[in-house]
PyMOL CGO cylinders between C-alpha atoms (Angstrom):
from pymol import cmd
from pymol.cgo import CYLINDER

trace = [
    CYLINDER, -8.67, -30.41, 15.92, -5.48, -28.68, 17.03, 0.3, 1, 1, 1, 1, 1, 1,
    CYLINDER, -5.48, -28.68, 17.03, -3.78, -29.81, 13.80, 0.3, 1, 1, 1, 1, 1, 1,
    CYLINDER, -3.78, -29.81, 13.80, -6.60, -28.30, 11.72, 0.3, 1, 1, 1, 1, 1, 1,
    CYLINDER, -6.60, -28.30, 11.72, -6.32, -25.02, 13.61, 0.3, 1, 1, 1, 1, 1, 1,
    CYLINDER, -6.32, -25.02, 13.61, -2.54, -24.86, 13.15, 0.3, 1, 1, 1, 1, 1, 1,
    CYLINDER, -2.54, -24.86, 13.15, -2.91, -25.71, 9.46, 0.3, 1, 1, 1, 1, 1, 1,
    CYLINDER, -2.91, -25.71, 9.46, -5.48, -22.93, 9.00, 0.3, 1, 1, 1, 1, 1, 1,
    CYLINDER, -5.48, -22.93, 9.00, -3.25, -20.43, 10.83, 0.3, 1, 1, 1, 1, 1, 1,
    CYLINDER, -3.25, -20.43, 10.83, -0.32, -21.42, 8.59, 0.3, 1, 1, 1, 1, 1, 1,
    CYLINDER, -0.32, -21.42, 8.59, -2.45, -20.93, 5.46, 0.3, 1, 1, 1, 1, 1, 1,
    CYLINDER, -2.45, -20.93, 5.46, -3.54, -17.50, 6.72, 0.3, 1, 1, 1, 1, 1, 1,
    CYLINDER, -3.54, -17.50, 6.72, 0.06, -16.54, 7.45, 0.3, 1, 1, 1, 1, 1, 1,
    CYLINDER, 0.06, -16.54, 7.45, 1.18, -17.65, 3.99, 0.3, 1, 1, 1, 1, 1, 1,
    CYLINDER, 1.18, -17.65, 3.99, -1.60, -15.58, 2.41, 0.3, 1, 1, 1, 1, 1, 1,
    CYLINDER, -1.60, -15.58, 2.41, -0.63, -12.51, 4.46, 0.3, 1, 1, 1, 1, 1, 1,
    CYLINDER, -0.63, -12.51, 4.46, 3.02, -12.88, 3.42, 0.3, 1, 1, 1, 1, 1, 1,
    CYLINDER, 3.02, -12.88, 3.42, 1.97, -13.28, -0.21, 0.3, 1, 1, 1, 1, 1, 1,
    CYLINDER, 1.97, -13.28, -0.21, -0.27, -10.19, -0.07, 0.3, 1, 1, 1, 1, 1, 1,
    CYLINDER, -0.27, -10.19, -0.07, 2.47, -8.15, 1.60, 0.3, 1, 1, 1, 1, 1, 1,
    CYLINDER, 2.47, -8.15, 1.60, 4.90, -9.21, -1.13, 0.3, 1, 1, 1, 1, 1, 1,
    CYLINDER, 4.90, -9.21, -1.13, 2.41, -8.07, -3.76, 0.3, 1, 1, 1, 1, 1, 1,
    CYLINDER, 2.41, -8.07, -3.76, 1.84, -4.84, -1.85, 0.3, 1, 1, 1, 1, 1, 1,
    CYLINDER, 1.84, -4.84, -1.85, 5.58, -4.15, -1.79, 0.3, 1, 1, 1, 1, 1, 1,
    CYLINDER, 5.58, -4.15, -1.79, 5.74, -4.63, -5.55, 0.3, 1, 1, 1, 1, 1, 1,
    CYLINDER, 5.74, -4.63, -5.55, 2.55, -2.85, -6.63, 0.3, 1, 1, 1, 1, 1, 1,
    CYLINDER, 2.55, -2.85, -6.63, 1.85, -0.29, -3.91, 0.3, 1, 1, 1, 1, 1, 1,
    CYLINDER, 1.85, -0.29, -3.91, 2.59, 2.61, -6.25, 0.3, 1, 1, 1, 1, 1, 1,
    CYLINDER, 2.59, 2.61, -6.25, -0.30, 1.45, -8.47, 0.3, 1, 1, 1, 1, 1, 1,
    CYLINDER, -0.30, 1.45, -8.47, -2.84, 1.85, -5.66, 0.3, 1, 1, 1, 1, 1, 1,
    CYLINDER, -2.84, 1.85, -5.66, -4.45, 5.07, -4.50, 0.3, 1, 1, 1, 1, 1, 1,
    CYLINDER, -4.45, 5.07, -4.50, -3.00, 6.62, -1.33, 0.3, 1, 1, 1, 1, 1, 1,
    CYLINDER, -3.00, 6.62, -1.33, -6.20, 5.71, 0.58, 0.3, 1, 1, 1, 1, 1, 1,
    CYLINDER, -6.20, 5.71, 0.58, -6.03, 2.09, -0.58, 0.3, 1, 1, 1, 1, 1, 1,
    CYLINDER, -6.03, 2.09, -0.58, -2.38, 1.86, 0.42, 0.3, 1, 1, 1, 1, 1, 1,
    CYLINDER, -2.38, 1.86, 0.42, -3.11, 3.38, 3.80, 0.3, 1, 1, 1, 1, 1, 1,
    CYLINDER, -3.11, 3.38, 3.80, -5.98, 1.01, 4.59, 0.3, 1, 1, 1, 1, 1, 1,
    CYLINDER, -5.98, 1.01, 4.59, -4.00, -2.05, 3.47, 0.3, 1, 1, 1, 1, 1, 1,
    CYLINDER, -4.00, -2.05, 3.47, -1.02, -0.97, 5.54, 0.3, 1, 1, 1, 1, 1, 1,
    CYLINDER, -1.02, -0.97, 5.54, -3.14, -0.28, 8.63, 0.3, 1, 1, 1, 1, 1, 1,
    CYLINDER, -3.14, -0.28, 8.63, -4.82, -3.68, 8.43, 0.3, 1, 1, 1, 1, 1, 1,
    CYLINDER, -4.82, -3.68, 8.43, -1.94, -5.96, 7.45, 0.3, 1, 1, 1, 1, 1, 1,
    CYLINDER, -1.94, -5.96, 7.45, 1.09, -4.16, 8.88, 0.3, 1, 1, 1, 1, 1, 1,
    CYLINDER, 1.09, -4.16, 8.88, -0.25, -2.10, 11.78, 0.3, 1, 1, 1, 1, 1, 1,
    CYLINDER, -0.25, -2.10, 11.78, -2.70, -4.87, 12.75, 0.3, 1, 1, 1, 1, 1, 1,
    CYLINDER, -2.70, -4.87, 12.75, -5.65, -2.51, 13.13, 0.3, 1, 1, 1, 1, 1, 1,
    CYLINDER, -5.65, -2.51, 13.13, -9.15, -3.94, 13.12, 0.3, 1, 1, 1, 1, 1, 1,
    CYLINDER, -9.15, -3.94, 13.12, -11.75, -2.99, 10.55, 0.3, 1, 1, 1, 1, 1, 1,
    CYLINDER, -11.75, -2.99, 10.55, -13.54, -1.00, 13.25, 0.3, 1, 1, 1, 1, 1, 1,
    CYLINDER, -13.54, -1.00, 13.25, -10.39, 0.98, 14.05, 0.3, 1, 1, 1, 1, 1, 1,
    CYLINDER, -10.39, 0.98, 14.05, -9.75, 1.64, 10.37, 0.3, 1, 1, 1, 1, 1, 1,
    CYLINDER, -9.75, 1.64, 10.37, -13.34, 2.78, 9.84, 0.3, 1, 1, 1, 1, 1, 1,
    CYLINDER, -13.34, 2.78, 9.84, -13.02, 5.24, 12.74, 0.3, 1, 1, 1, 1, 1, 1,
    CYLINDER, -13.02, 5.24, 12.74, -9.72, 6.66, 11.44, 0.3, 1, 1, 1, 1, 1, 1,
    CYLINDER, -9.72, 6.66, 11.44, -11.07, 7.19, 7.92, 0.3, 1, 1, 1, 1, 1, 1,
    CYLINDER, -11.07, 7.19, 7.92, -14.61, 8.11, 8.97, 0.3, 1, 1, 1, 1, 1, 1,
    CYLINDER, -14.61, 8.11, 8.97, -16.13, 5.32, 6.89, 0.3, 1, 1, 1, 1, 1, 1,
    CYLINDER, -16.13, 5.32, 6.89, -18.33, 2.38, 7.75, 0.3, 1, 1, 1, 1, 1, 1,
    CYLINDER, -18.33, 2.38, 7.75, -16.84, -0.93, 8.79, 0.3, 1, 1, 1, 1, 1, 1,
    CYLINDER, -16.84, -0.93, 8.79, -18.29, -2.52, 5.65, 0.3, 1, 1, 1, 1, 1, 1,
    CYLINDER, -18.29, -2.52, 5.65, -16.64, 0.18, 3.51, 0.3, 1, 1, 1, 1, 1, 1,
    CYLINDER, -16.64, 0.18, 3.51, -13.28, -0.62, 5.13, 0.3, 1, 1, 1, 1, 1, 1,
    CYLINDER, -13.28, -0.62, 5.13, -13.84, -4.33, 4.48, 0.3, 1, 1, 1, 1, 1, 1,
    CYLINDER, -13.84, -4.33, 4.48, -14.84, -3.64, 0.87, 0.3, 1, 1, 1, 1, 1, 1,
    CYLINDER, -14.84, -3.64, 0.87, -11.76, -1.48, 0.36, 0.3, 1, 1, 1, 1, 1, 1,
    CYLINDER, -11.76, -1.48, 0.36, -9.49, -4.29, 1.62, 0.3, 1, 1, 1, 1, 1, 1,
    CYLINDER, -9.49, -4.29, 1.62, -11.17, -6.80, -0.69, 0.3, 1, 1, 1, 1, 1, 1,
    CYLINDER, -11.17, -6.80, -0.69, -10.78, -4.40, -3.60, 0.3, 1, 1, 1, 1, 1, 1,
    CYLINDER, -10.78, -4.40, -3.60, -7.08, -3.88, -2.84, 0.3, 1, 1, 1, 1, 1, 1,
    CYLINDER, -7.08, -3.88, -2.84, -6.50, -7.65, -2.61, 0.3, 1, 1, 1, 1, 1, 1,
    CYLINDER, -6.50, -7.65, -2.61, -8.21, -8.14, -5.99, 0.3, 1, 1, 1, 1, 1, 1,
    CYLINDER, -8.21, -8.14, -5.99, -6.19, -5.31, -7.55, 0.3, 1, 1, 1, 1, 1, 1,
    CYLINDER, -6.19, -5.31, -7.55, -2.92, -6.71, -6.23, 0.3, 1, 1, 1, 1, 1, 1,
    CYLINDER, -2.92, -6.71, -6.23, -3.77, -10.17, -7.55, 0.3, 1, 1, 1, 1, 1, 1,
    CYLINDER, -3.77, -10.17, -7.55, -4.79, -8.67, -10.91, 0.3, 1, 1, 1, 1, 1, 1,
    CYLINDER, -4.79, -8.67, -10.91, -1.48, -6.80, -11.18, 0.3, 1, 1, 1, 1, 1, 1,
    CYLINDER, -1.48, -6.80, -11.18, 0.40, -10.01, -10.40, 0.3, 1, 1, 1, 1, 1, 1,
    CYLINDER, 0.40, -10.01, -10.40, -1.63, -11.97, -12.96, 0.3, 1, 1, 1, 1, 1, 1,
    CYLINDER, -1.63, -11.97, -12.96, -0.63, -9.47, -15.62, 0.3, 1, 1, 1, 1, 1, 1,
    CYLINDER, -0.63, -9.47, -15.62, 2.95, -8.61, -14.62, 0.3, 1, 1, 1, 1, 1, 1,
    CYLINDER, 2.95, -8.61, -14.62, 4.15, -11.76, -12.78, 0.3, 1, 1, 1, 1, 1, 1,
    CYLINDER, 4.15, -11.76, -12.78, 6.79, -9.83, -10.82, 0.3, 1, 1, 1, 1, 1, 1,
    CYLINDER, 6.79, -9.83, -10.82, 6.33, -11.83, -7.63, 0.3, 1, 1, 1, 1, 1, 1,
    CYLINDER, 6.33, -11.83, -7.63, 6.46, -15.08, -9.60, 0.3, 1, 1, 1, 1, 1, 1,
    CYLINDER, 6.46, -15.08, -9.60, 9.69, -13.97, -11.28, 0.3, 1, 1, 1, 1, 1, 1,
    CYLINDER, 9.69, -13.97, -11.28, 11.24, -13.00, -7.95, 0.3, 1, 1, 1, 1, 1, 1,
    CYLINDER, 11.24, -13.00, -7.95, 10.26, -16.34, -6.40, 0.3, 1, 1, 1, 1, 1, 1,
    CYLINDER, 10.26, -16.34, -6.40, 11.78, -18.20, -9.38, 0.3, 1, 1, 1, 1, 1, 1,
    CYLINDER, 11.78, -18.20, -9.38, 15.02, -16.24, -9.00, 0.3, 1, 1, 1, 1, 1, 1,
    CYLINDER, 15.02, -16.24, -9.00, 15.12, -17.01, -5.26, 0.3, 1, 1, 1, 1, 1, 1,
    CYLINDER, 15.12, -17.01, -5.26, 14.62, -20.70, -6.01, 0.3, 1, 1, 1, 1, 1, 1,
    CYLINDER, 14.62, -20.70, -6.01, 17.41, -20.69, -8.62, 0.3, 1, 1, 1, 1, 1, 1,
    CYLINDER, 17.41, -20.69, -8.62, 19.74, -18.84, -6.24, 0.3, 1, 1, 1, 1, 1, 1,
    CYLINDER, 19.74, -18.84, -6.24, 19.06, -21.40, -3.53, 0.3, 1, 1, 1, 1, 1, 1,
    CYLINDER, 19.06, -21.40, -3.53, 19.80, -24.26, -5.94, 0.3, 1, 1, 1, 1, 1, 1,
    CYLINDER, 19.80, -24.26, -5.94, 23.08, -22.61, -6.97, 0.3, 1, 1, 1, 1, 1, 1,
    CYLINDER, 23.08, -22.61, -6.97, 24.03, -22.03, -3.34, 0.3, 1, 1, 1, 1, 1, 1,
    CYLINDER, 24.03, -22.03, -3.34, 23.29, -25.68, -2.54, 0.3, 1, 1, 1, 1, 1, 1,
    CYLINDER, 23.29, -25.68, -2.54, 25.48, -26.82, -5.46, 0.3, 1, 1, 1, 1, 1, 1,
    CYLINDER, 25.48, -26.82, -5.46, 28.33, -24.59, -4.32, 0.3, 1, 1, 1, 1, 1, 1,
    CYLINDER, 28.33, -24.59, -4.32, 28.00, -25.81, -0.75, 0.3, 1, 1, 1, 1, 1, 1,
    CYLINDER, 28.00, -25.81, -0.75, 27.98, -29.40, -1.92, 0.3, 1, 1, 1, 1, 1, 1,
    CYLINDER, 27.98, -29.40, -1.92, 31.13, -28.88, -4.00, 0.3, 1, 1, 1, 1, 1, 1,
    CYLINDER, 31.13, -28.88, -4.00, 32.88, -27.18, -1.10, 0.3, 1, 1, 1, 1, 1, 1,
    CYLINDER, 32.88, -27.18, -1.10, 31.99, -30.08, 1.19, 0.3, 1, 1, 1, 1, 1, 1,
    CYLINDER, 31.99, -30.08, 1.19, 33.30, -32.54, -1.40, 0.3, 1, 1, 1, 1, 1, 1,
    CYLINDER, 33.30, -32.54, -1.40, 36.60, -30.67, -1.60, 0.3, 1, 1, 1, 1, 1, 1,
    CYLINDER, 36.60, -30.67, -1.60, 36.38, -29.29, -5.11, 0.3, 1, 1, 1, 1, 1, 1,
]
cmd.load_cgo(trace, "trace")
């Protein structure tokens, strides 16, 4: 049971990191209100209730807005693939660094 809980927490953390990466890339394509709500929830760690009070909207409206932003971010990524490209470049850089390190260790 503990393993399942840790696994679920890890999956949630990976999703949050992924969404934040997308947000960093595509934030300028969102409305200011959408950006604000996303930032308050994922970066400021505010609850939906707190966000609804700040923006004078219902809790369900805050939840809907977050879902909409997530869908928009995923749609932008599906069309533009910027995060995918960045991750590929990071992977290639790591492989190059490993090759260089290996050659240095082998005295080349």
